[in-house]
C-alpha positions in Angstrom: 0.5 -8.8 -26.9 2.8 -6.7 -24.8 6.0 -7.2 -22.9 4.2 -7.3 -19.6 1.6 -9.8 -20.7 4.1 -12.0 -22.5 6.5 -12.0 -19.6 3.7 -12.9 -17.2 2.5 -15.7 -19.4 6.0 -17.1 -19.8 6.4 -17.4 -16.0 2.9 -18.2 -14.8 3.1 -21.9 -15.8 6.1 -22.3 -13.5 4.8 -20.3 -10.5 1.2 -19.3 -10.0 2.2 -16.2 -8.0 3.7 -13.7 -10.4 3.6 -9.9 -9.7 5.0 -6.8 -11.4 7.2 -4.7 -9.0 6.3 -6.2 -5.6 4.1 -8.9 -4.2 1.2 -8.2 -1.8 2.0 -8.5 1.9 2.0 -12.0 3.2 2.2 -13.7 -0.2 3.0 -17.4 0.2 6.3 -18.6 -1.2 7.4 -19.4 -3.8 6.5 -16.3 -5.8 8.1 -14.2 -8.5 8.3 -10.5 -8.9 9.8 -8.5 -11.8 10.5 -5.0 -12.7 11.8 -3.1 -15.7 15.2 -1.6 -14.7 15.9 0.3 -18.1 16.4 -0.7 -21.6 17.3 0.7 -25.0 15.1 3.2 -26.8 15.8 2.6 -30.4 14.6 4.9 -33.2 15.0 4.8 -36.9 17.1 7.5 -38.7 13.9 9.3 -39.8 12.7 9.5 -36.1 10.0 6.8 -36.3 9.8 4.0 -33.8 10.2 0.3 -34.4 7.4 -2.1 -33.7 9.5 -3.7 -30.9 10.6 -2.4 -27.5 13.6 -3.2 -25.4 13.7 -3.7 -21.7 16.1 -4.7 -19.0 14.1 -6.7 -16.6 15.1 -8.0 -13.2 13.3 -11.2 -12.2 13.2 -12.1 -8.5 12.2 -15.5 -7.1 11.4 -15.9 -3.4 11.1 -19.2 -1.8 11.6 -21.0 1.6 14.9 -22.7 0.6 18.0 -21.8 -1.4 17.5 -24.9 -3.6 13.9 -24.1 -4.3 14.7 -20.4 -5.3 17.6 -21.6 -7.5 15.7 -24.4 -9.3 12.7 -22.0 -10.0 15.0 -19.3 -11.4 16.8 -21.8 -13.6 13.3 -22.9 -14.9 12.3 -19.3 -15.5 15.6 -18.7 -17.4 15.0 -21.6 -19.6 11.4 -20.6 -20.3 12.2 -17.0 -21.1 15.0 -18.1 -23.5 12.7 -20.6 -25.2 9.8 -18.1 -25.5 8.3 -17.7 -29.0 6.7 -14.3 -28.0 9.8 -12.7 -26.4 13.4 -12.6 -27.2 15.0 -12.8 -23.9 18.7 -13.2 -23.0 20.2 -13.4 -19.5 22.6 -10.6 -18.7 24.5 -12.7 -16.2 24.0 -15.6 -13.8 21.5 -15.5 -11.0 22.4 -13.8 -7.7 21.4 -15.2 -4.3 19.4 -13.0 -1.9 17.9 -13.2 1.5 15.0 -11.2 3.0 15.5 -10.6 6.7 11.9 -9.8 7.4 10.4 -12.9 5.9 13.5 -15.2 6.1 12.9 -16.0 2.5 15.7 -17.1 0.1 15.9 -15.3 -3.2 17.3 -15.7 -6.7 17.7 -12.6 -8.8 18.6 -12.5 -12.5 18.6 -9.7 -15.2 17.4 -10.2 -18.7 17.4 -8.1 -21.8 14.1 -8.5 -23.5 12.7 -7.6 -26.9 9.0 -7.6 -27.3 6.1 -6.2 -29.3 5.7 -2.5 -28.7 
């Protein structure tokens, strides 16, 4: 598979609405968005590339309440860390967020992920 497919598959059982980058307008909460925010670009000494890729991924949960956002993010953290198709490690604890336009509560967390290239 790929990082994108494996990440989506790890989160989808916890929340039916999972989107790369941004959610469509008027998406019902709760929903999850994610985006790659960098990563390492390893190469071997001979210049060849490994069969794995690295990404720093920000996962964003949006919900009606703080509790709902936090609980869903904690479930996502557990699912990503337990994944057998990704090697995912949190890069810190979740951060709270608020969206003024939708009055949604958010939980944001960054992960370092290794996945099939």
